[in-house]
C-alpha positions as CSV (number, residue, x, y, z in Angstrom):
1,M,120.6,90.3,92.0
2,D,123.5,88.5,93.7
3,I,123.1,88.5,97.4
4,D,125.8,87.7,100.0
5,F,123.7,86.1,102.8
6,D,126.7,86.1,105.1
7,E,127.0,89.9,104.9
8,I,126.0,92.1,107.8
9,T,127.5,95.6,108.4
10,Y,128.1,97.1,111.8
11,L,128.3,100.8,112.3
12,K,129.0,102.5,115.7
13,N,127.9,106.1,116.5
14,P,127.9,107.0,112.8
15,G,128.3,110.7,111.9
16,S,126.5,112.9,109.4
17,L,128.8,111.8,106.6
18,L,127.6,108.2,106.9
19,L,124.0,109.1,107.8
20,K,123.6,111.4,104.8
21,A,121.1,114.3,104.5
22,D,117.9,112.1,104.4
23,Y,116.8,108.5,104.9
24,I,116.6,107.8,101.2
25,Q,120.2,108.8,100.5
26,F,121.2,106.8,103.6
27,L,119.3,103.7,102.5
28,M,120.9,103.8,99.0
29,T,124.4,103.6,100.5
30,L,123.6,100.3,102.3
31,T,124.3,97.0,100.6
32,G,122.7,94.6,103.0
33,P,121.5,94.2,106.6
34,T,123.0,96.9,108.8
35,V,123.4,97.2,112.5
36,I,123.8,100.7,114.0
37,D,125.0,100.9,117.6
38,I,124.6,104.1,119.6
39,T,126.4,104.5,122.9
40,G,124.2,105.4,125.9
41,S,124.7,106.8,129.3
42,V,124.4,103.3,130.9
43,Q,126.5,101.1,128.7
44,G,125.9,97.8,130.3
45,K,122.3,97.7,128.9
46,C,120.9,97.8,125.4
47,R,117.5,98.5,123.8
48,V,117.0,97.0,120.3
49,F,114.8,98.2,117.4
50,T,114.5,96.3,114.2
51,T,113.1,97.7,111.0
52,L,112.6,96.9,107.3
53,L,112.0,93.2,107.8
54,H,109.7,93.9,104.9
55,G,111.1,96.2,102.3
56,N,107.9,98.1,101.7
57,E,107.4,99.2,105.3
58,P,109.6,102.2,105.8
59,S,108.3,104.0,108.9
60,G,110.9,102.4,111.3
61,L,113.8,103.4,109.0
62,I,112.4,107.0,108.7
63,A,111.9,107.3,112.4
64,M,115.4,105.9,113.2
65,H,117.1,108.3,110.7
66,R,115.1,111.2,112.0
67,W,116.1,110.4,115.6
68,L,119.8,110.1,114.7
69,T,119.9,113.3,112.7
70,A,117.5,115.6,114.6
71,N,120.4,117.6,116.1
72,E,123.9,118.4,115.1
73,Q,125.2,115.7,117.4
74,L,124.0,112.2,117.9
75,P,121.5,111.8,120.8
76,V,122.7,110.2,124.0
77,P,120.1,107.5,125.0
78,T,119.7,106.2,128.5
79,T,121.1,102.9,127.5
80,N,123.0,101.6,124.5
81,V,120.7,101.4,121.5
82,R,121.0,98.9,118.6
83,F,119.1,99.4,115.4
84,I,119.0,96.6,112.9
85,I,118.0,97.4,109.3
86,C,117.1,94.1,107.6
87,S,115.7,93.8,104.0
88,V,117.9,96.5,102.5
89,E,118.0,95.0,99.0
90,A,114.2,94.7,98.7
91,A,113.7,98.3,99.9
92,N,116.2,99.6,97.4
93,I,114.5,98.2,94.3
94,S,113.0,101.0,92.2
95,P,110.5,102.3,93.0
96,L,111.9,102.5,96.6
97,F,109.8,100.7,99.3
98,S,107.6,98.9,96.8
99,R,108.7,95.3,97.4
100,R,107.9,93.3,100.5
101,Y,110.7,91.0,99.6
102,L,112.8,90.2,96.5
103,D,111.2,88.5,93.5
104,G,111.9,84.8,93.7
105,G,113.0,85.2,97.3
106,K,111.4,84.6,100.7
107,D,109.6,86.7,103.2
108,I,112.4,86.9,105.8
109,N,109.7,87.4,108.5
110,R,108.6,83.8,107.8
111,C,112.1,82.4,108.2
112,F,112.8,82.7,111.9
113,S,112.5,79.0,112.7
114,G,115.8,79.0,114.6
115,D,117.1,76.2,112.4
116,K,119.9,76.3,109.8
117,I,118.1,75.2,106.7
118,P,120.4,74.1,103.8
119,D,120.2,76.2,100.6
120,C,118.0,78.8,102.3
121,G,119.9,82.1,102.2
122,F,117.0,84.1,103.7
123,C,116.9,81.6,106.6
124,Q,120.6,82.1,107.0
125,R,120.0,85.9,107.1
126,A,117.3,85.4,109.8
127,L,119.9,83.6,111.9
128,L,122.3,86.6,111.5
129,I,119.6,89.0,112.6
130,E,118.7,86.8,115.6
131,K,122.4,86.6,116.6
132,A,122.7,90.4,116.3
133,I,119.9,90.8,118.8
134,K,121.0,88.1,121.2
135,E,124.6,89.3,121.4
136,V,123.6,92.5,123.3
137,N,121.2,90.8,125.7
138,P,118.5,93.5,125.2
139,E,116.2,94.7,127.9
140,L,113.5,95.3,125.3
141,L,113.0,94.6,121.6
142,V,110.7,96.5,119.3
143,D,110.1,95.4,115.7
144,L,108.8,98.3,113.6
145,H,106.5,97.6,110.7
146,N,103.7,99.2,108.7
147,C,100.2,97.9,108.0
148,A,99.6,96.2,104.7
149,G,96.9,98.9,104.0
150,S,95.8,102.1,105.5
151,G,94.7,101.8,109.2
152,P,95.4,102.8,112.8
153,A,98.6,101.7,114.6
154,F,98.5,98.6,116.8
155,A,101.0,96.3,118.4
156,V,101.3,92.5,118.4
157,A,103.0,90.3,121.0
158,P,103.3,86.5,121.7
159,M,102.6,87.1,125.4
160,I,101.3,89.9,127.6
161,T,103.1,91.2,130.6
162,P,103.0,94.6,132.4
163,E,106.3,95.5,130.6
164,V,104.8,94.6,127.2
165,L,101.7,96.8,127.9
166,S,103.9,99.7,129.0
167,I,106.1,99.5,125.9
168,T,103.1,99.3,123.7
169,S,101.6,102.4,125.2
170,Y,104.4,104.5,123.8
171,F,103.3,103.7,120.3
172,C,99.6,102.9,120.3
173,Q,96.5,101.9,122.3
174,T,95.8,98.5,120.9
175,L,97.7,95.3,121.6
176,I,96.9,92.0,119.9
177,L,97.9,88.7,121.6
178,S,98.9,86.4,118.8
179,G,99.3,82.6,119.0
180,L,100.0,82.2,115.3
181,Q,103.1,80.3,114.4
182,L,104.4,81.8,111.1
183,G,108.1,81.9,111.6
184,T,108.2,85.6,112.6
185,L,110.9,87.3,114.6
186,M,108.5,87.8,117.5
187,E,108.2,84.0,117.9
188,R,111.9,83.7,118.9
189,K,113.0,83.8,122.6
190,F,115.1,86.8,123.6
191,D,114.4,86.8,127.4
192,C,113.0,90.4,127.3
193,P,109.7,92.2,126.6
194,M,109.1,92.4,122.9
195,I,106.5,93.7,120.6
196,T,105.9,94.2,116.9
197,V,104.4,97.6,116.1
198,K,102.3,98.1,113.0
199,C,102.6,101.9,112.8
200,G,99.8,102.4,110.2
201,G,99.9,102.8,106.4
202,S,103.4,103.0,104.8
203,K,102.5,106.2,103.0
204,D,100.9,107.9,105.9
205,E,102.9,110.7,107.6
206,Q,101.2,109.8,110.9
207,S,102.7,106.3,110.7
208,H,106.2,107.8,110.6
209,H,105.3,110.1,113.5
210,V,104.0,107.1,115.6
211,A,107.3,105.3,115.0
212,Y,109.4,108.3,115.8
213,Q,107.6,109.4,119.0
214,G,107.6,105.9,120.4
215,L,111.3,105.3,119.6
216,K,112.3,108.7,121.0
217,Q,110.5,108.2,124.3
218,L,111.7,104.6,124.8
219,T,115.4,105.4,124.1
220,L,115.4,108.5,126.4
221,N,113.3,106.9,129.1
222,K,115.4,106.6,132.3
223,Q,113.4,103.7,133.7
224,A,114.7,100.2,133.3
225,K,112.2,97.5,132.2
226,T,109.5,98.8,134.5
227,F,108.4,101.6,132.2
228,Q,105.5,103.6,133.3
229,Q,102.5,103.0,131.1
230,N,101.9,106.0,128.9
231,R,98.1,105.4,128.2
232,A,95.5,102.7,128.5
233,V,95.9,99.8,126.1
234,D,93.1,97.6,124.8
235,I,93.9,93.9,124.4
236,I,92.6,91.8,121.6
237,Y,93.0,88.1,121.9
238,R,94.1,85.7,119.1
239,P,92.8,87.0,115.8
240,L,92.5,84.6,112.9
241,R,93.9,85.0,109.3
242,L,91.4,84.9,106.4
243,E,93.3,83.3,103.6
244,L,92.5,82.2,100.0
245,K,92.9,78.6,99.1
246,P,95.8,77.9,96.7
247,H,95.2,78.9,93.1
248,T,92.1,80.9,93.9
249,P,91.8,83.9,91.5
250,L,91.5,87.3,93.3
251,T,90.3,90.7,91.9
252,Y,89.2,94.0,93.5
253,G,86.3,96.0,92.3
254,D,83.2,98.1,93.0
255,H,80.7,95.6,91.6
256,D,80.5,92.0,90.6
257,E,82.1,91.3,87.2
258,G,81.2,87.6,87.3
259,F,84.9,86.4,87.4
260,S,85.9,83.1,88.9
261,G,87.3,83.1,92.4
262,V,86.9,86.1,94.7
263,C,86.4,89.8,94.1
264,I,87.0,92.0,97.2
265,K,85.5,95.5,97.4
266,S,88.0,98.1,96.4
267,N,87.5,100.1,99.5
268,I,88.2,97.2,101.8
269,E,90.9,99.1,103.8
270,Q,88.2,101.3,105.2
271,L,87.1,98.4,107.4
272,N,90.4,98.6,109.3
273,Y,88.7,101.4,111.3
274,G,86.1,100.3,113.8
275,I,83.7,97.3,113.8
276,S,82.2,95.6,110.7
277,R,78.6,94.7,111.6
278,K,76.7,91.5,110.7
279,D,75.8,91.5,107.0
280,Q,78.5,94.0,106.1
281,M,79.3,93.3,102.5
282,L,82.9,92.5,101.7
283,G,82.8,91.4,98.1
284,W,81.6,88.6,95.7
285,V,82.5,85.0,95.2
286,D,81.9,82.4,92.4
287,D,79.9,79.2,92.8
288,K,82.4,77.8,95.2
289,G,81.2,80.3,97.8
290,L,83.0,80.1,101.2
291,D,85.0,77.1,99.9
292,N,87.4,79.7,98.4
293,F,88.7,80.6,101.9
294,V,90.3,79.1,104.9
295,L,90.1,80.6,108.4
296,I,92.0,78.3,110.8
297,D,91.6,78.6,114.5
298,E,94.1,77.6,117.2
299,H,92.9,74.0,117.1
300,G,93.5,73.7,113.4
301,N,89.8,73.8,112.4
302,N,88.5,75.8,109.5
303,V,85.9,78.1,111.1
304,I,85.0,80.2,108.1
305,D,81.2,79.5,108.5
306,G,81.1,81.0,111.9
307,H,82.5,84.3,110.7
308,F,81.4,84.8,107.2
309,S,78.3,84.1,105.0
310,C,77.6,83.9,101.3
311,R,74.2,84.5,99.9
312,K,73.6,85.0,96.1
313,N,77.4,85.1,95.7
314,I,77.7,88.1,98.1
315,L,80.4,87.7,100.7
316,S,79.3,89.2,104.1
317,C,80.1,89.2,107.8
318,A,78.0,86.5,109.5
319,V,78.5,88.2,112.9
320,D,80.0,91.5,114.2
321,L,83.7,91.4,113.4
322,R,86.8,93.5,113.9
323,I,89.0,93.5,110.9
324,F,92.7,94.3,110.8
325,M,95.2,94.8,108.1
326,A,92.8,94.5,105.2
327,T,94.7,95.4,102.1
328,E,94.2,96.3,98.5
329,N,97.6,95.0,97.7
330,K,96.8,91.9,95.6
331,N,100.3,90.4,96.0
332,I,100.1,90.6,99.8
333,A,96.6,89.3,99.9
334,L,97.5,86.3,97.7
335,N,100.8,85.4,99.4
336,D,100.0,86.3,103.0
337,C,96.4,86.8,103.9
338,L,93.4,89.0,103.0
339,F,93.1,90.3,106.6
340,Y,93.0,89.4,110.2
341,V,89.7,89.1,112.0
342,I,88.2,88.5,115.4
343,K,84.6,88.3,116.7
344,V,83.3,91.1,118.9
């Protein structure tokens, strides 16, 4: 697929002819990153929502399209609103919403370094998206995603302020403070409160509802910056990423097949809900044991032994843990991480 990395389309107050009857028809008319501007009552301010940074995470697009087409006329938000739809090409590959990013390409949400890297089209696209955000000086930024597997909604932020807590409360009741440096959009500086929202599983109707309700309430909220908190928010500090070492084979199953590498239990996504207690079984490993994994803390140390144990090739929790974003998607597990974890 030939991609023009310089392309970004701007639409202002699009009508039903452009928006089409449903979000799938609308998506299929797009050829690349698309910015949609909606005029608000107060035109000197703008609230920005990004979606589809990952092509297999559609809840933000679904919520945006629903908000734009809920009535015969476009809604009139309190301030101007800018939507940025990012990885259109990946989302459009059949079957729709099945690819995180293009085969042979890069995860664009690992390309926000702020530098112009030669011969990196996706880094160039990241700069275009960053520019589209900065040019409206937003008073808030919400990046809408789905979880890698099934699970409850939560938000992630690089710093916690009263404004961040309030914005989070319109979507969910859990906020993770992340100190990870991965090259994500949220690591850039926009001089406004910003959060990433993991709305839940990409195929769960509840996830689309979470995205829509939060978007609707924030766009119509008449308060500026000092939004009233909608509910109590639990804060979780600096979870770690459980990753496989390079070239480690990975399978999923209900019992040990004796393969080399790591076999994770096929129902691992169930652990996204609640606490995983000490000795909770997670899967099986070969004779390398915990040496198949890395769990790097904020000081750069591998702390795998303090979180997990291996006895008779059974992988278990060494202490009580809270697990996030555990996935049965092998491609994501291999190329990103198995899941996020924190001691409780």
